[in-house]
N, C-alpha and C positions, 0 to 999 in steps of 0.2 A: 481487563479492568480489575483493580484491587480496591478494597475498602481501606481508607486511611482515616484515623481518628486524630484530630488536632485539638488538644486540650490547652486552653489558654488560662494563665493565672487569673484569679478572681480579684479585681480591684476592690479595696475596702471602701465602704460607702460612708465615710465620715468627712469627706471633703472631695473637691475636684482633683483629678489626676494631673500630674505634671510630666514634662518631657522625659525626665529620668525614668518614670514608671513605664511609659509606652516604648521607650528604647529597649527595655528588658523583655516585656511580654507581648507588646502590641504589634509593632511593625514586623519583627522577625517571624512571628507566627503567621501573619497575613501573607508575607512574601512566599513562605513555604506552602501555605494552603493554595494560593493562586497558581503557583507552579505545578503542584500535583494535579489540580483540576485541568490545567492545560495539557498535562500528560495523559489525561483521559481517566484518571482515577476518581473514585467516588469518595469525596472528602466530606467528613462531618466535623465542623469546627464549632466548638461550644465554649461558653463561659457565662459570666454574669457578675452582678455585684454581691460581695460578701457583706452581710448586714447584721450579724449577731455580735455579741461580745461587749465587754465593758467600755472600750473606747467610744462606741456609738452612744452609750448612756452618758458618758462624761461630756461629750460634745453637745448632746441634746440638752442636758441640764444647763450648760453655759448659755444656750440660746432660748431656753424656756420652752422647749418642744418635747414631745414624746419621742422615744427611740424610733418608732415606726414613722413618725412625721419626718424626722431627720433622714432616715434611710430612704423614704420616698423622694425627698428633695434631691439627694445626691445620686440616687439611682437614675433619675432623669438627666441630671447634669452629665454624669459619666457616660450614659448610653449615647447621648447626643454627641459628646466629644469623640467617642470612639467611632461612631458612625461617620462623623465629619472627616475623620482621619482615613476613612475608606476601609476599615477592618471588616473583612467579608465573613462575618459570623453566619452560620446557618441558624444559630439561636444564641442570643445573649439575653440572659434572664436574670434571676435574683434568688437569694437563699431564703426569702420570707414567703415563698409560695407554698401552698398546701402540698403540691407534688413533692417538693424537696423535703418537707417534714416527713412525709410518708416513707420516702426512700431511706432517709437517715435512720428513722426508727426501725425499719426492716434490717438495715445493716447492723445496728446496735443489737437487736434481738438475736440475730443469728450468731454474731460474734460472742454474745453472752452464752447462748446455748452450747456453742462449741468450746466454751471454757477459757476464751482469750480475753474476756472482760470479767473482772471480779470486784467485789466491794471491799474497801479498806478505809483507812483514815490518812489525812495529810494535814500538815501545818500550812495554813494559807494566810496570806497577808490581808489584813482588814484595814480600811480607812477609819481612824478613830472618829472623824467628823461626820461620816455618812453611814458607817456600819457596813459598807459594801465591800465585796472582794475586790482587791486591786489586781489587775492583770500583771503577770510576771514581768513583761517588758516595760511596765510603767514604774518599776522600782529600780533604783540605781544605788550603787555603793561600791565599796572596794572589793575587788576580786579576791577570794580567799586562796586562790592558787598562785596567780602572778602578782597580786597586790596592785593592779592597775586601778586607778579611780575611774568611775563612770561605767563600770560593768553593769549589765542589765540583769534582771532577775531570772532570765531564761538562758543567757549566754554572755560570755565575756568575749568581745570582739578582738581584744588584744591577744589572748592565748587560744581562743577558739573553743574553750571548754563549755559544755552545757552546765547550767547551774540551776539551783532552786533559790527562790528569793530569800529564804531564811538562812542561806549560806553566806549571803553578802555581809561584809563588815560595814557597820554604820549605814544601814539601808534607809533611803528616804523616798517618798512618793514624788514622781515627776509632775504629778497633777498640781499639788499645792505645797510641796516641800515638807509635809509633816512626816513624822516617823511612824511607820505602820506597826500595828500590833499583830502578833501571830496567834492563830487559834487552831486547835485540832478539830477538824470536821470530817464527816463521813462522805466518801466519794466513790465513784466507780473508776477503775483503772484499766487501761489497755496493757495487757501483759506482753510488752515488747521483748523481754528475754525469751519467752516461749516461741517467738516468731523470728528471732534474730538469725538462727541458723538457716532457715529457709530464705529469709530476706537476703542474707549475704551470699548464699548459694546462687540466687537469681542474679545479684549484682556481678558475680564472678563470670556469668555467661555473657555479660554485655560487651558489645564491640562497637567501636566507632564513636564512643562518647568523648566529649571534650575532656582533656586530661585533668583539668582542675575539678571538674564535676565528679568524675568517677573516683578520683583519689579522695575528695572530701566525703563522698557518699560511703565509701568503704571505711573511712576513718570514724564514721558515726557508730560503728559497731565494736570499737575498742572497749567500751564500757557502756552497757545498755541497762537502763532502769525502767520499770513500769512508769507510765505517765497517766496522771489523773485526766479523765475525759469529761468530768462534770465540774460545775462551779456553783458557788452560792451566789446566785444572780437571778433576777426576775426577767431577763431578756434573753431568749434563746429557745431552742427546741425542747419540749418536755421529754423527760426521761421515761421511756416506755416500760416501767416496772411498777408493780403494785406498791402503793405507799409513796411513790415518787412522782407518778404521772400527773397528779393533781397538786403537787407541792409548788406553789408559785415562786419559791426561792431556790429551787434546784433545777438547773438546766444543763443540757449537754454543752460542753465547751466549744467555742467557735472553731478552734482548729480541727476538732474532730468532725464537725459537720461540713465545713467549707470544702474540704477536698472531695467529699462525696458529691459535691455539686457537679463535677464532670459527668458522673453517672446520672444524676437526677435531671440535669439539663438535657442529656441525650434522650432520656425517657420522655421528658416534656415535649421535646422536638417531635418525637415519634407520635405522641398523642395528638399533637397539633397537625400532623400530616394525615391523621385519620387511620393510622396503622399502629396501634399501641405496642406491637412487638417488633417494630422495624429497627429499633435501637440495637437489638441483639446481634445484628450483622456486624456491628463495630465492637461489641463488648464480649460476645461469647464465642466468636470464631477465632481460634488461635492463630490463624494466618493473617489476621488484621492487625497491623502495627499501630501503636498509640504513641504520639509524640506530645510531650508536655513542655510548654514554653513559659519561662519566668525569669526573674532576676535571681542572682545567686543567694540572696537571703532566704529564698524559699526552697532551697535544695533539700533541706532536712524533711520537709513535709511531703516531698514528692519522691524521694528515694528511700525513705525510711517509714514515715508515718502512713502515708496512703498505701504503699505496697503492703505494709503490715496489716492494715485494715482489710485489704482484699484477700491476703493469705488467710487471715482469721475467718473471714466470711466463707472462703472456699474450703475451710477445714484442712489447710495445708501446713500448719505449724507443727510443733513437736507434740501437741496434744491430739492431733488428728481432728476428726469432726466431719460434719456433712456440709455440702454446699447448699446455700439457701436458694429460694425460688428465682433470684436474679442471676445466679451464677451458672457455670464458673466464669469469673470475671478475669479478663486479660490483664496481665501485668504490663507496665509501661515498656515500650520498645526503647525509648530514649528520653532522658530528662535533658532538655536543651536549655541550659541556664546561661544567661549573659552576666557579665560583670557589672560594676557600678558605673554610672555616668555622673560626673560632677559638673558644676556650672561655674565657669570662670575661676577654676581652681578651688571652689568651695563645695562641700557636700550638700546635695539637694536637701532642703528641709522646709516644709510648708510652715511649721511652727516658728521657725527662725526667719522666715521671709526670703530664704534663698531658693527661689523657685521660678519656673516659667510654666504657667498652666497651659494645657493643650488649647483651651478655648482662646486664650490671649494670643498665642503665636499664630493660630489659624485665622484670627481676625485681621492680622496684619500682613501675613505672607502666604504664598500659594501652598496648598497642602502637600503637593508632591515635592516642593523644595524641602519641606520638613522631613518627609519620608526619605528623600534622597540622603539628606545629611545624617539621619539616624543610621541608614544602611551603610554609608561609606565611611562614617567616622564614629559609629556607635560602639558600645562596650561588648562586642561580640565575644572576644576571648581574653580581653584585658581591660582594665578600667580606662575610661576615656573622659575627655573634658569638653563640654559644650562651651564654645566661645562664639560670640556674635561675629567676630572678625572672620573666623573659619566658615561659619554658616553662610555669610555673604560671599566669601571667596568661592566656595564650592558651587553656589548657585550661579554666580556670574561667569566664572571661568568654564565650568563643566556643563551645567544645564543650559544656560542662556547662550554662551559663545560657541560651545562645541556641538551639543545635541540640538538645541532649539534653532540655532542658526543654520545647521545642516538641513533640517527639515524645511525651513523657510526657503533656503536657496534652491533646493531641488523642486519643491512645489511651485515656486515662483517661475523658474525656468520652464517647467512643463506648461504652466498656465500661459505664459507669454508666447511660447513657440508652438504649442499644440492645442491647449485648452482641454486636453484629455491625456490619459496614459498612452504614450505612443507604443507602436508595435516594436518587437525585437527583431531586427534583421540579422539572422544567423551569419550571413555572408560577410557582414561588416564587423563582426565581433573580433576582438583581439585577445591575446593571452592575458592582458591586463584586466579585461572585462571578466573573463572566465575565472581568473584567480580571485577576484573580489567576491564573486558569487559563491565560489567554493569555500572561501573563508567565512562568509556570513552563514552559509548552511552548516558548516562544520562547527560553528560556535554554539549551536544548540546543545550538542553533547557536552562540550566543555563547561559552558555556563550552567547547564542543568546538573552536571555532576557536582559542581560546587554547591549549588542550592540544596541538592538532595542530601549532601553530607554536612549541611549546616555551616558551610563556609560562604555565607551570603556576600560578605564584603568582597571576597575574591571573585565571586560570580559577577558582581556589579562592576568591579574593576575590569574584568575581561570584556564585558559587554561594552563598556565605555572605550576600551582599546579598539574594539571593532568600529565604533563610531569614529574614532580618530582615523582609522584606515579608510573609511568611506570619505571622510573629509579630504584625505590625501589624494584619493582617486579623483574627486571633483577638481582639485587644484591641478592635478597632472593632465587630465583630459581637456580641461578648459572648454566646456561646452558652449560658453558664451562667445567663443571665437570661431565656432563651426558655422560658417555662413552658407556654403554652397553644396552641402552634402546632407540632405534632410534625413536619409536613411541612417547615416552614421550618427547624426545628432539624436535621432529617435532612439537608437540603440544605446547610446551613452546615458540618456535620461531614463530609459527603461531600466537599465542595469542599476543606475543610481537609486531609482524609486524602489526597485526590488530589494536592494541592499538596505535602504532605509526602513522598508517594511519588515525585513528580517530583524533588524536592530530593534524595531519597535516591539516585536514579539518578545525579544530577549529582555527588554526593559519593562514589559507590562506588569510582572509581579511587583516590581519596585514602584512604578509610576502609573498606577491604574487610571488616574484622572487625565494625565497628559497623553497616555497612549491612545485613549479614545479620540482625542483631538488630532493626533498624528494620523490615525486611521482615516479620519474624515478628511484631513488635508490632502490625502492621496486618493480621494474619490471613494473611500469605503463607505458602505451603508450599514445601518443597524448597529447593534451593540457589539463593541469589540472587547471592552473590559468592564464587566458588570460591577456596579457599586451596591453597597448594602443600603437598606432603608429602615427607618423606624416605623413600627406599627404599634398602635395602642390595642391592647388585648385585655380580656378578663381572665382572672385566675381560673384554672380548670377545676379547682376544688373549693374555692372560697368565693361564692357569688358576691359581686359588688366590689371586689378587690381588683382594681385596674392598674396596669403599668405598661410602660413601653418595652418592646423587645427590639433587638436588631436582628434582621433576617435578610434574605435576598434570594435571587434566582440565578443559580450558577450551573448552567447545563452546557456541556461540550457540544458544539455544532449549532447551538442556539444563541447563547449569550457568552460562551467561552470559546475562544479560538485555540487551535491546537499548538502544541509546543513543537513547531516545525515550520519550515519555510513554506508559506502559502503563495502561490503564483498571483501576482497583482493582475487586476482585470484590465486588459487592453480596452481602451475606449471609455473608461470611467472618467466622468468630467472632473477636472481639477481647476478650481478657481484661484484667484490671487489670494495667498494665505494671510492670516493674521498671526502675530507672534505666538508661539507655544509657551515660551518662557520669557519673562522680562527681567532685566538686570535690577538688582536692589541697589539704591543709592548708597555709596560708601558712608554717607552721613548717618545712615541708619544705625551703624555700630555705636557711635557716640550717643545717639538718641536712646538706644536700648540700654546702654550702660547707665545713663543718667536716670532713666525710668526705673531701673533696678535699684539704684542707690536711694531714690526717693521712697520707693515702696518698702525697702528694707528698713529705712529709718522710721517710717510711719508704723510699721509692724512692731518693731522693737519698742517703740514708745507705748503702743497699745498694750503689749505684753507686760511691760513694766508696770503700767497702770493697773492691769488686771491682777498681777501678783500682789501689788501693794494693797489692793482692795481685799483680796483673799486673806492676807495676813492681818489686816485691820479687823476683818470679820471674826477670824479665829481669836484674836486678842480680846475682842469685845465679849465673845461667848465665854472665854475662860474667866474673864473678870466677873461676868454675871453669875457664873457658878460659884 
């Protein structure tokens, strides 16, 4: 048994998450974690809501809430959505815990002691109307390099170059359209140049990464500059330095603290298990691989920023240094980044109304239909497009007609003819019977190899190819025509049931909810595919601060079945089945498109009204002055 760490990107708590988000970080990480548990490995899967930074403040102000109140709301919304999606976290927590603050401050302190954090000054963008620092990505203008309009203050998507907001030509705030002013203020910086050689040396040892991810990651080191890790803001983690710790307007920047969440969540999990040092088995043992799942817009933070923070903490940059009390921390084994998913040809954007929220789609369609579509048509290695027509087609043709119908046919034939799993009569077996069982048993290595190497789409396609061959076997053997040979009928249905059981194991990481139903349809008892649960807990360090966590019980041999062919139980009762999957009416496509158009029009009208009110307010204030 190996220890495997599955670190999942932290969703930002300024609104509910949409399908584009979970296609990148959610379902792929869960498929991998479930597979590794079935293989017998000890998986620790962690994440939580990312809750600091200016965007939270901006959204809270719009709604007349405090930043903590807004974060509390969306922490609950996001946790429920991800739990409903079946994401099997060992711990899904948040970045406003006392535990997270302590771990972040420990990381900062040791990196500072080792010389990789230093104090300097930087020109930062300030909102003239609020006096608050504007986040880099909330400023847009013309790129000074390729001169494309709409470049952000942190990066130009057109040419891929990293930018600072004061480099933009004609910069404006995305929040209210005003021109920011730039002021020189004192900040702490992470010395990325002093860590670049070690970081790049580590990247050069990586094997098996997706080509786009490794190429982009190495490209980050063509020109490396120090990055400020503090901001003039009153919402965030206090800077643990004399003269700064009590300053209400100086906090650690959100991108510095959020990536440390993988470590702090692991420590919180261990503390909640009653063994505060248990997390070290995943973080300090160099034989334990760590896989990070995210969308491609987060690659920079996981192949440059977070590795640099760990190298700085470990004292492994050009300045040397000592490892802190948490270390030595393991570097990522692989950054598994997905491409982008669009919606009906348009880029997902909550602010522009181009969105399908997780809660909404799960309220109308089966959860495993959503997971299946993300897995079979998601942005694994290239951008993909969510369309309602394809969503319905995949569900109806593949889940309902091919897989669901197969399960129902086999279970119904067994219930009708035997009422229980029939015995296998070796003497009546044919080469066709043996070939099918050899194929389904052999598929575990093939499908598992694809998942292990993060080619989940290929793994799912192979599993569904096996389903197709089982359907062909049923059609060829025609068990409904076997009238006078009970042993042969029993053998055919036993082989069919065993093959369906094998296929169910292969599909379990992708379809955990349905796989439980298939298991039960063939007479299985107990938990076959464990699901996560929400628990209300109190913060370990801040009495009275309560929040929900996602957790679960995932134990091989108890709630997790093995990644291998398990013999079906002869004599297990099989009743007349109910459908595992239902077809979605084709009319749903037009209904969803109409619903989208209405919501988009309403959102655009509301946004136009809000911007008009903001401009009117600014004009009134200027007139009063």
